[in-house]
N, C-alpha and C positions, 0 to 999 in steps of 0.2 A: 209141651212138645217133648216127645221122647228122645232119647239119645240117638236112636237110629234115624229119626226124622231130621235132627240137627245135622248129623253127619251127611245125610243125603242132600240137605239144603246147601251145605258148604261145598260139596262136590259139584253141584249144579252151578254154584256161583263161580267156582274156579274155571269150570268149562266155559261159562259165558265170558269171563275175563279173557281167557285164551283166544276165544273166537274174535272178541272185540279187538284185542291186540293184533291178531293176524290181519283183520280187516283194515285197521289203521295203518299197519306196516305196508300192506299191499297198496293202499291208496297213496301213501307217501312215496313208495317205490315207483308207482305208475306216474305220479306227478313229476318225480325227478327224471324219469326216462323221457317224459314229454318235453320237459324243459331242456334236457340234454339234447334231444332230437332237434328242438327249435334252434338251439345254439349251434349245433353241428351244421344245420342247414344254412344258418346265417353265415357261417365261416366258409363252407365249401361251395356254396352256390356261386357260379361265375358271374362276375360283374361285367355287363355289356357296356363298353365305353360309348359315349355319344360322339360320333364323328365330328372332328373339329372342322369348322367351316373354313375353306381356303379363301382368304381375303384378297381382293384385287391388288395388284402391285401398284405402288405409288409411282408418280411420274414427275414429281416436283424436284428435279435435280438442278444443282448449280454446276456449271461446266467450266472446265479449265483445260487448256491445251498446252502440251510441251512439244517442241520441235527438237528432235535429237540432232545434235551437231557433231558428226564424227570428225575425227582428225583429218586435216587437209581437205575438208569439205567433200570427201568421197561419199558414195551412196551407202545407205543402210536400209534393209527391208526386214523388219522383225516379223516372225511368223508364229511364235509360241511364247506364252507368258504364264507364270505361276507365282503366287505370293503367299506367305504365311500370314500377312496382315497388310493393310494399306500403306504401311511404312516399311515394308520389307518385301520387295518384288524383284524377281529375276525374269529377264526376257532374252530371247536369242533369235537369230535368223541369218540372212545373207548380208554380207558387207564386203567391200573391197579389201579392207584391212582386218586381220584377225582380231585385233583389239576392239573393233567396232561390231563384232558379231555377237557379243554378250553385253547386256546392260543391267545395271542395278539401280533401284529406286529406294531411297531412304525416307520417303515421305515429303521430301522437299526438292531433291535434285536427282536427275537421271545421269548416271556416270558410266562411261566406257569401262567394261570389266573383262573383256576377252582375254587380256593378258593373265588373268587369274586361272583360266582353264588351260590344262596342259596341251590341248590341240585345237584345231580350227574346224570350220564347216559344221557348226552345231545346228541341229534340226528341231529339237523338242526339249521341253523342260517340264518336270512335274515333281512335287514333293508331298510328304505327309506332315512335315513340320519344318520349322526354321532351320533345324540342324539335320534334316534328312531329305535331301533334294537330289534328283537324278537329271542328267542332261545327256543327250545322245549326239552323234555326228553322222556324216554321210558314209563312213566306212565301218560303222558298227561299234565304235568305241563308246563305252558308257562311263561317264564321269559322275562322281558323287561329292556332295558338299555336306560337311559335318558341322556346319556352323562357324568354322574357322577357315577352312581351305578346301579347294577343289582338287581331287585326285582322280587319276584314271584307275578304275577298278577292274575292268575286263574289256575284251573285244569279242563281240558276238560272232560266231562262226557257223558255217554250214558246210558239210562235206561236198567236195567238188567245186566249191565256189570260193573266190578270193575275197568277196566283200558282201556285207549286209548293210543296206541303207535303212535306217530307222526313220520313219515318218512321224510317229507319235508315241509318246509315253503317257500312260494314265494308270492310276491305281486306286485301290480301296483303303490300303493301310501300308505301313512300313514292311509288312510281310506278304503283300500281294500287289505287285506292280507288273504292268504289261508293257511290252515294246513291240510295235507292229511295223512292218515294212516289206522289203523283198530282198532276196539274195540275187546277186548278179555276177557274171563273169565278163569282163571287158572283151575278151577274145575267146569265145566258146569254141571247143573242139569236138563236142558231141551233143546229142539231143538231150542228155541228162543235165546239160549246163544251160538250158533255157531258164530265164528268170522266172521265179515263182514267189508267191506271197508267203511270208513267215511271221510267226508270233513267238516271242520269248516271254517267259514269266520269271519274276524274281520272288523267291519264297522266304526272304529274310537272310539267306545264306549265299545263294548262287543263282545265276541266270541259266534257265534251261529252255530249249526250244520245245514248243508244244507239237505233238505229233498229229498235225492236221493233214487231211487229204490234200494232195498237191493241186493248187489252182494257179494257172499261169496268169497272174494278175499282180497288182501292187496294193497291198493292204495299207490303208491310210489310218482313219480313226479306229480306235478300239475302246469299247465300253462294256460294262457288265451290269445286269439288273439285279433286283432284290431276289429273284428266283434262281440266281446262279447261272444264267445264260450269258455267254459272251457274244458280243456282236462286233462285226468287222465291216467297215466301209471300204470298198476297193474301187480302183479305177484301172480299167484294162486299156493300155495304150494302143494295143493292136486293133481292137474293135472300136475304141472310143466310147465304150459304155461304162456307166457306173453300176456297181453291184453292192448289195448288202447281204451279209451272211450271218446266220446264227450258229453257235457251236455250244452243245450241251455236254461236252467232254467225250462224246462218241461220234456224233453225226455233225457234219458241216452242211447246212442247208442254205440254198440261195432263196432269199425272201423277196428281193427286188432286182430288177435289171431295167435301167432307164438311160436316157441320153444326157444326164447331168452328172456333175461331180458330187458324190454323196457326202452328206455330213451326218454326224451322230452327236447327240447331247444326252446327258444324264440329268434328269430332274426328279428329285425326291425318290430315287431308287428305280425309276423307270427310264427306258431308253427310247428316244424319239428320233425320227428322221422326217424329211420333207421331200415330196415329189409333186412337181407341178404346183397346183393350187391347194394342196392338202398336206397337213402334218399328221403323221401316224405314230402310234405307240406300238413298239415291237414286242413280240412274244415268241416263244419257242417255235410255234407252228406257223407263224405269219405276222399279222399286224391288225390293228383296229384303228379306224379313223378317230382322231382326237379333235382336230380343228379344221374347218374349211375356211380358206382365205378369201373366198368370194372373188372380188375383182383385183385384189392386191397381188402384184407380181413379185415373187421373191426368187432370186437367182440361186436358190439352193442353200443359202447360208443361214441356218438357224444357229445362233451363237451360244446360247446357254440361258439358264434361268434359275430362279429360286423356287418357283412352283409353276404349275400349269397355267396359273393366272398372273404370272410375273416373269416373262422371258423376252429375249431380244432376238431380232433377226435383221437381215439386210435386204432392203428393197433396191430398186434401181437408183433411187434418189437420196437414200439416207439410212440411218439406223432407226428401226421400228421397234416399238414396245407393245406387247400384248398384255392386257390386264384382265383377261377372262371374258371380255365383251367385244373389244375391237382392237385393231392395230392403229397406232398413232406414231407418226414420225416425230421423234424427240430430238434428232440432230441431223442436219442435212450433210450430204457428202458431195464434194466436188467431183467433176468428171475425171475419170482415170484415177480413182482412189478406191482401195479395197480394204476390207476389214477381215483378217484371217482368224481372229480369236477374240475371246472376251474373258475377263477375270472379274468375278462377282464376290462381293462381301455383303454384310448385312446392310450397310448404308452407302457403300462405295461400289462403283463400277469402273473398269478400265478397258479401253479398246485401243489396240495398235492400229493405226491407219497408215497403210502404205500408200504414199502420195507420189504417183509417177510424174506429176507436174513439176515437183521439185526434187524427185529422186531420193526422197528421204522418208523417214517414218515420223509421224506425229502421234503422240500418246494423248488420248482423250480420257479425262478423268471426270466422272460425274459423282456428286455427293448429294444425298438426300437432305433437304432442309430439316432442321430440328423441329 
């Protein structure tokens, strides 16, 4: 083989090696990109969660009753209740003596505690924790409990009116609390002093009145859903009609008008009401039917629940429980007895029963069996 032939052969070999290296490098790069793409897909592809099945609520409660014994055997009619735990509950309502208008439960005993609150005529109580609790009264005074003592923080006011009566306090957190009711003037001197419904909001610093369109009614319950819509249950004393409104921050819409006192409950972020023999879930533009009660007659009092398959309501004869399939009376009520509220924990339920037969309040405590 000549020198030129050897040189040409070496040149061809080098070229072949270069091509081979390029092919191998390209193959490795492609493999790496494919693997990288697979990994990226594995990381970024959204995981669709499997909806958790809502289990039917249990009904195997053990029941215990407490009869509140106010000083001098005067009457007491509790209407609102809130607790941080089954061993730390506050309740308030009407009573002849101011000391009997607020009660506290420590897990064993209910104690008159109205003397701890600076003023009387309390109407509602709600808290976000054991050291952050609000209580209202009939002239718009707002009291706060910090875990040690009750103090008067402010008095809600509306221009041209002497008083604001708060019917209900409810919130989502320590920085979002609502108080609903109406402003009134005992001796009005102009049309501008006609009573109308009001709502105040606490933002963690101060209470401010929401700028709602004026409705000449009395706002009772206030609730908010997971979509940010505020709902108000009202009762118009002039017409005798119940009303339910939705408020999205701009518009106040009338969703319902009927001949009953309206109730609202919040279950798992949704707001429900009851009309005649049906329970509805509310939304911004209206409502959807959630449960048909068939032949069960409820006087409008749906009390609250842990889920849509585990909630409580009042029939003419007792406290009813719905487990997703049917209603069952789990506790009978005597004639002339009413249940204005419910307080629910994971294993415990509390109901204040205003018993007009004895003119006192009985507290019903139910605890699920282990």
